[in-house]
NUSELUM-514125 format. One line per field, with one value per residue: x, y, z of N, C-alpha, C, O in turn; residue in one letter. Coordinates in Angstrom, 3 decimals. Layout:
# NUSELUM-514125
n.east [X, ...]
n.north [Y, ...]
n.up [Z, ...]
ca.east [X, ...]
ca.north [Y, ...]
ca.up [Z, ...]
c.east [X, ...]
c.north [Y, ...]
c.up [Z, ...]
o.east [X, ...]
o.north [Y, ...]
o.up [Z, ...]
r [A, ...]
This chain:
# NUSELUM-514125
n.east [4.821, 1.275, -1.488, -3.275, -1.872, 0.019, -1.772, -2.800, -0.417, 0.148, -2.142, -1.812, 0.665, -0.058, -1.901, -0.042, 1.502, -0.381, -2.344, -4.920, -7.518, -6.973, -6.061, -8.658, -10.002, -8.737, -9.014, -11.972, -12.320, -11.030, -12.846, -15.122, -14.311, -14.446, -12.511, -12.088, -11.737, -11.091, -8.940, -8.762, -11.067, -10.844, -8.755, -9.972, -11.747, -9.883, -8.989, -11.275, -11.558, -9.393, -9.757, -10.349, -13.046, -13.480, -14.982, -17.190, -19.479, -18.895, -16.770, -17.748, -19.662, -17.715, -16.530, -18.562, -19.227, -16.791, -17.033, -19.413, -18.236, -16.478, -17.357, -16.182, -13.819, -11.853, -10.567, -12.024, -14.180, -12.826, -11.385, -13.700, -14.961, -12.754, -12.816, -15.532, -15.154, -13.822, -15.639, -17.339, -19.610, -22.058, -21.782, -20.400, -21.358, -22.043, -19.546, -18.385, -19.756, -18.934, -16.215, -16.280, -17.077, -15.047, -13.035, -14.165, -14.115, -11.296, -9.978, -7.343, -5.905, -4.149, -4.935, -7.744, -8.646, -7.188, -8.196, -10.864, -10.608, -10.188, -12.610, -14.402, -13.359, -14.125, -16.848, -17.342, -17.399, -15.568, -14.558, -14.671, -13.054, -10.423, -10.177, -10.011, -7.884, -5.866, -6.039, -5.261, -2.645, -1.491, -1.619, 0.058, 3.244, 6.490, 8.132, 6.592, 5.421, 3.293, 3.292, 4.584, 2.515, 0.310, 1.139, 1.434, -1.189, -2.629, -1.579, -2.381, -4.914, -5.348, -4.421, -4.801]
n.north [-1.863, -1.390, -1.135, 0.462, 2.036, 3.509, 4.989, 6.536, 7.712, 9.353, 11.129, 12.423, 13.694, 15.495, 17.262, 18.257, 19.551, 21.679, 21.135, 20.785, 20.412, 18.235, 16.298, 15.885, 14.904, 12.599, 10.938, 10.749, 9.474, 6.939, 6.121, 5.732, 3.725, 1.684, 1.566, 1.707, 3.304, 4.484, 6.270, 7.642, 8.689, 10.570, 12.116, 13.133, 14.827, 16.601, 17.600, 18.957, 20.748, 22.494, 23.630, 26.490, 28.732, 26.978, 23.665, 23.110, 21.559, 19.368, 18.377, 17.625, 15.831, 13.779, 13.387, 12.090, 9.830, 8.571, 7.853, 6.153, 4.287, 3.190, 2.781, 2.356, 3.727, 5.981, 8.221, 9.489, 10.583, 12.311, 14.043, 15.111, 16.470, 18.415, 19.765, 20.961, 22.571, 24.635, 25.923, 27.768, 28.845, 27.989, 25.295, 24.124, 22.425, 20.100, 19.485, 18.884, 16.531, 14.822, 14.619, 13.666, 11.281, 9.997, 9.984, 8.251, 5.958, 5.706, 5.499, 5.509, 7.020, 10.128, 12.206, 12.664, 13.244, 15.616, 17.337, 17.415, 18.614, 21.266, 21.828, 21.704, 23.975, 26.013, 25.846, 26.800, 24.944, 25.010, 23.566, 20.983, 20.915, 21.644, 19.457, 17.132, 17.893, 17.968, 15.288, 14.007, 14.958, 13.724, 11.014, 10.771, 9.758, 11.379, 11.563, 11.521, 12.664, 14.465, 15.626, 18.065, 19.872, 19.204, 19.900, 22.613, 23.443, 22.680, 24.659, 26.965, 26.685, 27.076, 29.364, 32.746]
n.up [-16.016, -15.601, -18.127, -17.240, -15.074, -16.829, -18.073, -16.027, -15.250, -17.672, -17.779, -15.356, -16.047, -17.963, -16.624, -14.975, -16.860, -17.259, -19.313, -19.225, -20.445, -22.437, -20.609, -19.494, -21.720, -22.263, -20.070, -20.265, -22.577, -21.979, -20.001, -21.321, -22.893, -21.112, -19.132, -15.638, -12.662, -9.482, -9.097, -11.551, -11.922, -9.859, -10.941, -13.071, -11.619, -10.849, -13.303, -14.188, -12.272, -12.954, -15.170, -17.111, -17.568, -14.256, -14.283, -12.198, -11.850, -13.431, -11.918, -9.492, -10.276, -11.191, -8.766, -7.226, -8.888, -8.603, -5.922, -6.040, -7.546, -5.836, -2.938, -0.276, -0.409, 1.075, -0.084, -2.097, -0.696, 0.951, -0.771, -2.288, -0.191, 0.489, -1.761, -1.757, 0.570, -0.565, -2.100, -0.901, 1.806, 1.770, 1.158, 3.167, 5.289, 3.983, 3.204, 5.592, 6.311, 4.409, 4.846, 7.463, 6.765, 5.237, 7.248, 8.967, 7.335, 7.060, 9.672, 10.729, 9.255, 8.880, 7.206, 6.353, 8.799, 9.477, 7.580, 8.449, 10.772, 9.882, 8.582, 10.587, 12.137, 10.288, 10.346, 12.770, 14.821, 17.205, 19.623, 18.871, 16.762, 17.818, 19.753, 18.054, 16.461, 18.335, 19.063, 16.774, 16.479, 18.820, 18.145, 15.921, 14.993, 15.753, 13.611, 11.416, 8.179, 8.168, 10.690, 11.492, 10.243, 11.560, 14.054, 13.815, 13.103, 15.490, 17.251, 15.949, 16.241, 19.060, 19.679, 20.903]
ca.east [3.782, 0.118, -1.963, -3.886, -0.829, 0.453, -2.814, -2.899, 0.814, -0.170, -3.093, -0.900, 1.673, -0.901, -2.383, 1.154, 1.794, -1.607, -3.009, -6.316, -8.603, -6.427, -6.299, -9.961, -10.352, -8.196, -9.852, -13.414, -12.212, -10.742, -13.955, -16.127, -13.786, -14.485, -11.508, -12.738, -11.129, -11.472, -7.996, -9.023, -12.363, -10.293, -7.975, -11.051, -12.168, -8.879, -9.001, -12.412, -11.400, -8.250, -10.204, -10.637, -13.437, -13.570, -16.134, -17.628, -20.458, -18.141, -15.892, -18.733, -20.025, -16.637, -16.315, -19.909, -19.042, -15.768, -17.689, -20.289, -17.531, -15.806, -18.000, -15.250, -12.575, -11.938, -9.895, -13.001, -14.868, -11.842, -11.237, -14.790, -14.991, -11.874, -13.367, -16.596, -14.820, -13.202, -16.828, -18.306, -20.174, -23.206, -21.298, -19.370, -22.000, -21.820, -18.003, -17.997, -20.336, -18.082, -14.803, -16.504, -17.253, -13.720, -12.427, -14.814, -13.586, -9.952, -9.709, -5.928, -5.109, -4.274, -5.385, -9.030, -8.858, -6.866, -9.031, -12.024, -10.386, -10.184, -13.860, -15.001, -13.294, -14.869, -18.224, -17.631, -17.157, -14.181, -14.241, -14.354, -11.910, -9.403, -10.053, -9.641, -6.496, -4.991, -6.014, -4.415, -1.197, -1.108, -1.419, 1.079, 4.690, 7.141, 8.711, 5.422, 5.492, 2.298, 3.475, 4.678, 1.405, -0.676, 1.506, 1.076, -2.794, -3.004, -1.017, -3.148, -6.467, -5.282, -3.827, -5.893]
ca.north [-0.774, -2.025, -0.055, 1.500, 2.808, 4.384, 6.027, 7.469, 8.632, 10.279, 12.065, 13.230, 14.519, 16.469, 18.116, 19.004, 20.774, 22.532, 20.608, 20.128, 19.895, 17.226, 15.287, 15.571, 14.234, 11.307, 10.223, 10.568, 8.462, 5.798, 5.784, 5.385, 2.366, 0.725, 1.776, 2.154, 3.404, 5.809, 7.201, 8.050, 9.720, 11.800, 12.725, 13.773, 15.938, 17.487, 18.328, 19.770, 21.982, 23.264, 24.312, 28.085, 28.607, 25.521, 22.973, 22.735, 20.569, 18.121, 17.882, 17.128, 14.481, 13.041, 12.752, 11.246, 8.752, 7.778, 7.280, 5.061, 3.089, 2.364, 3.300, 2.291, 4.431, 7.244, 9.345, 10.172, 11.491, 13.326, 15.046, 15.999, 17.287, 19.562, 20.691, 21.773, 23.613, 26.015, 26.410, 28.768, 28.628, 27.134, 23.914, 23.584, 21.393, 18.903, 19.073, 18.309, 15.229, 14.019, 14.445, 12.807, 9.876, 9.860, 9.526, 6.790, 4.743, 5.613, 6.328, 5.669, 8.048, 11.509, 13.346, 13.186, 13.888, 16.977, 18.181, 17.588, 19.739, 22.681, 21.832, 21.988, 25.371, 26.873, 25.824, 27.270, 23.893, 25.146, 22.787, 19.663, 21.253, 21.512, 18.085, 16.256, 18.103, 17.319, 13.613, 13.639, 15.077, 12.463, 9.734, 10.814, 9.766, 12.670, 11.585, 11.511, 13.943, 15.628, 15.985, 19.607, 20.687, 18.862, 20.705, 24.013, 23.535, 22.886, 25.854, 27.995, 26.688, 27.252, 30.932, 33.660]
ca.up [-15.649, -16.332, -19.041, -16.171, -14.470, -17.749, -18.320, -14.903, -15.492, -18.707, -17.253, -14.318, -16.592, -18.676, -15.680, -14.339, -17.754, -17.391, -20.478, -18.489, -21.579, -22.933, -19.681, -19.398, -22.795, -22.163, -19.054, -20.697, -23.601, -21.311, -19.332, -22.452, -23.461, -20.194, -18.156, -14.508, -11.379, -8.539, -9.186, -12.947, -11.521, -9.143, -11.947, -13.953, -11.003, -10.922, -14.632, -14.387, -11.440, -13.257, -16.364, -17.283, -16.111, -13.775, -14.341, -10.971, -12.070, -13.818, -10.794, -8.481, -10.836, -11.207, -7.328, -7.044, -9.570, -7.736, -4.581, -6.428, -8.127, -4.728, -1.640, 0.749, -0.746, 1.787, -0.841, -2.791, 0.187, 1.454, -1.940, -2.536, 0.949, 0.367, -2.956, -1.347, 1.376, -1.225, -2.954, -0.168, 3.186, 1.678, 0.929, 4.218, 5.974, 3.140, 3.221, 7.017, 6.265, 3.577, 5.694, 8.663, 6.227, 4.933, 8.518, 9.293, 6.506, 7.164, 10.990, 11.110, 8.273, 9.366, 6.159, 6.417, 10.285, 9.659, 6.814, 9.240, 11.760, 9.237, 8.184, 11.970, 12.375, 9.382, 10.552, 14.088, 15.854, 17.549, 20.543, 18.228, 15.984, 18.839, 20.245, 17.100, 16.203, 19.465, 19.032, 15.685, 16.960, 19.722, 17.352, 14.731, 15.346, 15.382, 12.154, 10.383, 7.360, 8.460, 12.082, 11.567, 9.821, 12.714, 15.304, 13.501, 13.164, 16.920, 17.700, 15.443, 17.030, 20.532, 19.680, 21.318]
c.east [2.694, -0.387, -2.562, -3.005, -0.298, -0.525, -2.798, -1.496, 0.604, -1.061, -2.408, -0.048, 1.050, -1.387, -1.239, 1.676, 0.620, -2.327, -4.239, -7.360, -8.108, -6.397, -7.667, -10.422, -9.913, -8.698, -11.281, -13.302, -11.945, -11.851, -14.987, -15.542, -13.902, -13.440, -12.227, -11.796, -11.259, -10.388, -8.330, -10.271, -11.794, -9.403, -8.933, -11.582, -11.109, -8.842, -10.120, -12.166, -10.370, -8.771, -10.561, -12.039, -13.669, -15.086, -16.529, -18.678, -19.747, -17.255, -16.626, -19.210, -18.920, -16.432, -17.549, -19.553, -17.900, -16.319, -18.549, -19.562, -16.808, -16.324, -17.027, -13.973, -12.607, -11.386, -11.008, -13.798, -14.132, -11.653, -12.462, -15.049, -14.143, -12.357, -14.342, -16.271, -14.331, -14.459, -17.689, -18.915, -21.244, -22.940, -20.561, -20.085, -21.875, -20.365, -17.641, -18.474, -19.382, -16.668, -15.087, -16.621, -15.843, -12.951, -12.988, -14.322, -12.048, -9.591, -8.284, -5.162, -5.278, -4.954, -6.725, -9.352, -8.436, -7.556, -10.459, -11.830, -10.565, -11.769, -14.659, -14.717, -13.840, -16.369, -18.549, -17.682, -15.881, -13.706, -13.917, -13.130, -10.478, -9.070, -9.433, -8.267, -5.424, -4.824, -5.072, -2.794, -0.812, -0.689, -0.380, 2.588, 5.276, 7.718, 7.825, 5.499, 4.430, 2.306, 3.693, 3.406, 0.390, -0.239, 1.213, -0.444, -3.140, -2.611, -1.951, -4.442, -6.466, -4.596, -5.044, -6.287]
c.north [-1.338, -0.857, 0.999, 2.350, 3.807, 5.380, 7.081, 8.385, 9.551, 11.388, 12.852, 14.157, 15.677, 17.458, 18.838, 19.987, 21.676, 22.176, 19.958, 19.650, 18.433, 16.074, 14.857, 14.660, 12.770, 10.418, 9.843, 9.419, 7.098, 5.258, 4.991, 4.112, 1.292, 0.682, 2.400, 2.060, 4.531, 6.673, 8.177, 9.094, 10.824, 12.633, 13.637, 14.983, 17.156, 18.316, 19.307, 20.952, 23.209, 23.870, 25.775, 28.111, 27.211, 24.995, 22.436, 21.471, 19.105, 17.507, 17.139, 15.791, 13.445, 12.391, 11.808, 9.759, 7.799, 7.210, 6.199, 4.080, 2.347, 2.898, 3.368, 3.021, 5.721, 8.375, 10.168, 11.033, 12.756, 14.528, 15.758, 16.967, 18.676, 20.325, 21.506, 22.786, 24.982, 26.571, 27.274, 28.095, 27.739, 25.639, 23.400, 22.367, 20.040, 18.460, 18.464, 16.705, 14.336, 13.703, 13.506, 11.151, 9.173, 9.439, 8.330, 5.546, 4.491, 6.068, 6.224, 6.707, 9.602, 12.513, 13.685, 13.698, 15.313, 17.931, 18.462, 18.545, 21.161, 22.852, 22.361, 23.583, 26.314, 26.753, 26.310, 26.175, 23.686, 24.087, 21.337, 19.848, 21.149, 20.106, 17.139, 16.608, 17.706, 15.887, 13.379, 13.718, 14.031, 11.372, 9.594, 10.659, 11.078, 12.756, 11.509, 12.722, 14.969, 16.069, 17.476, 20.420, 20.409, 19.989, 22.322, 24.246, 23.680, 24.135, 27.051, 27.993, 27.212, 28.852, 31.796, 34.480]
c.up [-16.401, -17.319, -18.056, -15.681, -15.541, -18.099, -17.214, -14.827, -16.525, -18.279, -16.337, -14.963, -17.429, -17.766, -15.088, -15.468, -18.101, -18.784, -20.050, -19.549, -22.197, -21.935, -19.498, -20.436, -22.853, -21.256, -19.416, -21.749, -22.820, -20.558, -20.200, -23.088, -22.392, -19.069, -16.885, -13.289, -10.639, -9.031, -10.587, -12.615, -10.704, -10.018, -12.782, -13.146, -11.041, -12.209, -14.652, -13.527, -12.088, -14.707, -16.154, -17.963, -15.739, -14.046, -13.110, -11.100, -12.448, -12.753, -9.766, -8.999, -10.846, -9.665, -6.966, -7.704, -9.066, -6.495, -4.944, -6.847, -6.930, -3.341, -0.518, 0.822, 0.047, 1.056, -1.493, -1.958, 0.600, 0.352, -2.193, -1.412, 0.915, -0.751, -2.449, -0.239, 0.591, -2.172, -2.061, 0.924, 2.976, 1.384, 2.175, 5.148, 5.298, 3.152, 4.535, 6.749, 5.502, 4.234, 6.744, 7.937, 5.885, 6.097, 9.013, 8.495, 6.538, 8.552, 11.386, 10.157, 8.692, 8.477, 6.157, 7.775, 10.141, 8.793, 7.587, 10.175, 11.094, 8.864, 9.498, 12.309, 11.647, 9.679, 11.965, 15.165, 16.340, 18.627, 19.843, 17.295, 16.931, 19.346, 19.316, 16.613, 17.092, 19.489, 17.716, 15.954, 17.859, 19.160, 16.320, 15.394, 14.975, 14.011, 11.134, 9.581, 7.608, 9.935, 12.328, 11.129, 10.784, 13.866, 15.070, 13.575, 14.682, 17.536, 17.348, 16.161, 18.265, 20.590, 20.212, 20.141]
o.east [2.846, 0.194, -2.326, -3.287, -0.163, -0.183, -2.785, -1.484, 0.920, -0.688, -2.415, 0.034, 1.661, -1.282, -1.417, 2.198, 0.636, -2.913, -4.584, -7.952, -8.958, -6.678, -7.937, -11.159, -10.582, -8.839, -11.785, -14.131, -12.699, -11.917, -15.540, -16.287, -13.539, -13.512, -12.874, -11.202, -11.553, -10.715, -8.115, -10.304, -12.239, -9.332, -8.615, -11.860, -11.381, -8.689, -9.923, -12.494, -10.448, -8.002, -11.028, -12.136, -13.980, -16.105, -16.228, -18.551, -19.981, -17.031, -16.160, -19.181, -19.192, -16.228, -17.320, -19.617, -17.973, -15.995, -18.504, -19.987, -16.564, -15.494, -17.017, -13.199, -13.416, -11.660, -10.965, -14.123, -14.586, -11.764, -12.391, -15.324, -14.615, -12.306, -14.202, -17.001, -14.437, -14.288, -18.817, -18.799, -21.466, -23.876, -20.133, -19.396, -21.641, -20.023, -16.729, -17.696, -19.073, -16.116, -14.291, -16.308, -15.570, -12.178, -12.271, -14.177, -11.531, -8.868, -7.958, -4.010, -6.366, -5.478, -7.033, -10.256, -9.159, -7.594, -11.098, -12.745, -11.044, -12.203, -15.440, -15.615, -14.088, -17.105, -19.701, -17.984, -15.164, -12.532, -12.988, -12.309, -9.537, -7.927, -8.486, -7.491, -4.340, -3.792, -4.178, -1.947, 0.244, 0.339, 0.013, 2.982, 4.787, 7.788, 8.232, 5.633, 4.593, 1.419, 3.094, 3.233, -0.465, -1.016, 0.848, -0.863, -3.817, -3.371, -2.268, -4.993, -7.469, -4.328, -6.195, -7.183]
o.north [-1.743, 0.228, 2.206, 3.541, 4.970, 6.524, 8.291, 9.548, 10.706, 12.550, 14.065, 15.315, 16.740, 18.620, 19.993, 21.061, 22.358, 23.113, 18.829, 18.576, 17.565, 14.945, 13.664, 13.716, 11.883, 9.228, 8.806, 8.509, 6.160, 4.038, 3.931, 3.448, 0.140, -0.158, 3.442, 1.038, 5.584, 7.798, 9.389, 10.224, 11.963, 13.841, 14.783, 16.030, 18.344, 19.537, 20.433, 22.072, 24.417, 24.633, 26.178, 27.443, 26.344, 25.685, 21.262, 20.483, 18.022, 16.298, 16.132, 14.775, 12.289, 11.201, 10.749, 8.714, 6.571, 6.080, 5.220, 2.940, 1.141, 3.497, 4.379, 3.010, 6.570, 9.502, 11.398, 12.143, 13.900, 15.725, 16.980, 18.144, 19.775, 21.553, 22.722, 23.766, 26.124, 27.545, 27.521, 26.875, 26.818, 24.839, 22.246, 21.480, 19.008, 17.278, 17.643, 15.772, 13.223, 12.610, 12.599, 10.103, 8.014, 8.495, 7.437, 4.406, 3.433, 7.063, 6.846, 7.105, 10.167, 13.530, 14.865, 14.521, 16.202, 19.131, 19.500, 19.318, 22.098, 24.004, 23.311, 24.342, 27.412, 27.622, 26.299, 26.475, 22.704, 23.719, 20.642, 18.946, 20.473, 19.649, 16.425, 15.688, 17.230, 15.306, 12.534, 12.854, 13.441, 10.769, 8.506, 11.448, 11.810, 13.800, 11.431, 13.799, 16.156, 16.805, 18.075, 21.546, 21.280, 20.754, 23.100, 25.265, 24.620, 24.643, 27.930, 29.000, 27.804, 29.355, 31.481, 35.317]
o.up [-17.554, -17.341, -18.122, -15.814, -15.160, -18.399, -17.439, -14.424, -16.240, -18.440, -16.548, -14.556, -17.542, -18.158, -14.700, -15.167, -19.125, -19.326, -20.399, -19.441, -22.397, -22.335, -19.356, -20.149, -23.384, -21.538, -18.985, -21.763, -23.076, -20.408, -19.906, -23.808, -22.631, -18.172, -16.992, -12.946, -11.203, -9.409, -10.552, -13.102, -10.848, -9.797, -13.103, -13.730, -11.211, -12.196, -15.112, -13.922, -11.864, -15.292, -15.089, -18.992, -16.556, -14.034, -12.896, -10.377, -11.913, -12.705, -9.233, -8.306, -10.521, -9.428, -6.381, -7.056, -9.078, -6.127, -4.199, -6.660, -6.968, -2.657, 0.184, 1.779, -0.330, 1.469, -1.461, -2.377, 0.619, 0.615, -2.327, -1.643, 1.207, -0.681, -2.585, -0.088, 1.038, -2.906, -2.487, 1.040, 3.762, 1.382, 2.163, 5.654, 5.927, 3.116, 4.629, 6.946, 5.927, 4.107, 6.985, 8.502, 6.199, 5.934, 9.463, 8.937, 6.180, 8.617, 12.397, 10.333, 8.804, 8.931, 5.987, 7.918, 10.590, 9.064, 7.414, 10.461, 11.733, 8.844, 9.439, 12.674, 12.146, 9.212, 12.399, 16.320, 16.144, 18.572, 20.252, 17.131, 16.515, 19.367, 19.648, 16.354, 16.757, 19.826, 17.761, 15.728, 17.631, 19.468, 15.900, 16.253, 14.114, 13.361, 9.975, 10.161, 7.324, 10.367, 13.221, 11.595, 10.942, 14.436, 15.951, 14.124, 15.101, 18.361, 18.148, 16.607, 18.663, 21.681, 19.911, 20.245]
r [X, X, X, X, X, X, X, X, X, X, X, X, X, X, X, X, X, X, X, X, X, X, X, X, X, X, X, X, X, X, X, X, X, X, X, X, X, X, X, X, X, X, X, X, X, X, X, X, X, X, X, X, X, X, X, X, X, X, X, X, X, X, X, X, X, X, X, X, X, X, X, X, X, X, X, X, X, X, X, X, X, X, X, X, X, X, X, X, X, X, X, X, X, X, X, X, X, X, X, X, X, X, X, X, X, X, X, X, X, X, X, X, X, X, X, X, X, X, X, X, X, X, X, X, X, X, X, X, X, X, X, X, X, X, X, X, X, X, X, X, X, X, X, X, X, X, X, X, X, X, X, X, X, X, X, X, X, X, X, X]
């Protein structure tokens, strides 16, 4: 296991044990010492969100730094979009933009597409939401772990 992998594992374990401040401190110390990775930035964002009260500004900064570090990494756009969806209506349009970018960068991954379906639905773009959900469901093999979730999502969107 590489030193980076050990660090990621250690931070993840701290977050699982709700030792969010310790996780945040460890990530920031590693960053200050020159350790750079999108994964660490995403863990930093998770730690910021898990603080009581949450450090929304810190989480957004960590997501932005992850995107700047690796602009082609779909997960940073995806995770930031999901976070903004939880932050209220005024952030929904930005969430849609980020999720569209995540989907553009990973068109074969179902995660950003399914998240974009939810964002479209929350912004009143119902036709786009249904169309994309049906497309994702068509493209997913029946044994894919997200197939049941995609099926339930299509059913919910089509329910009267």
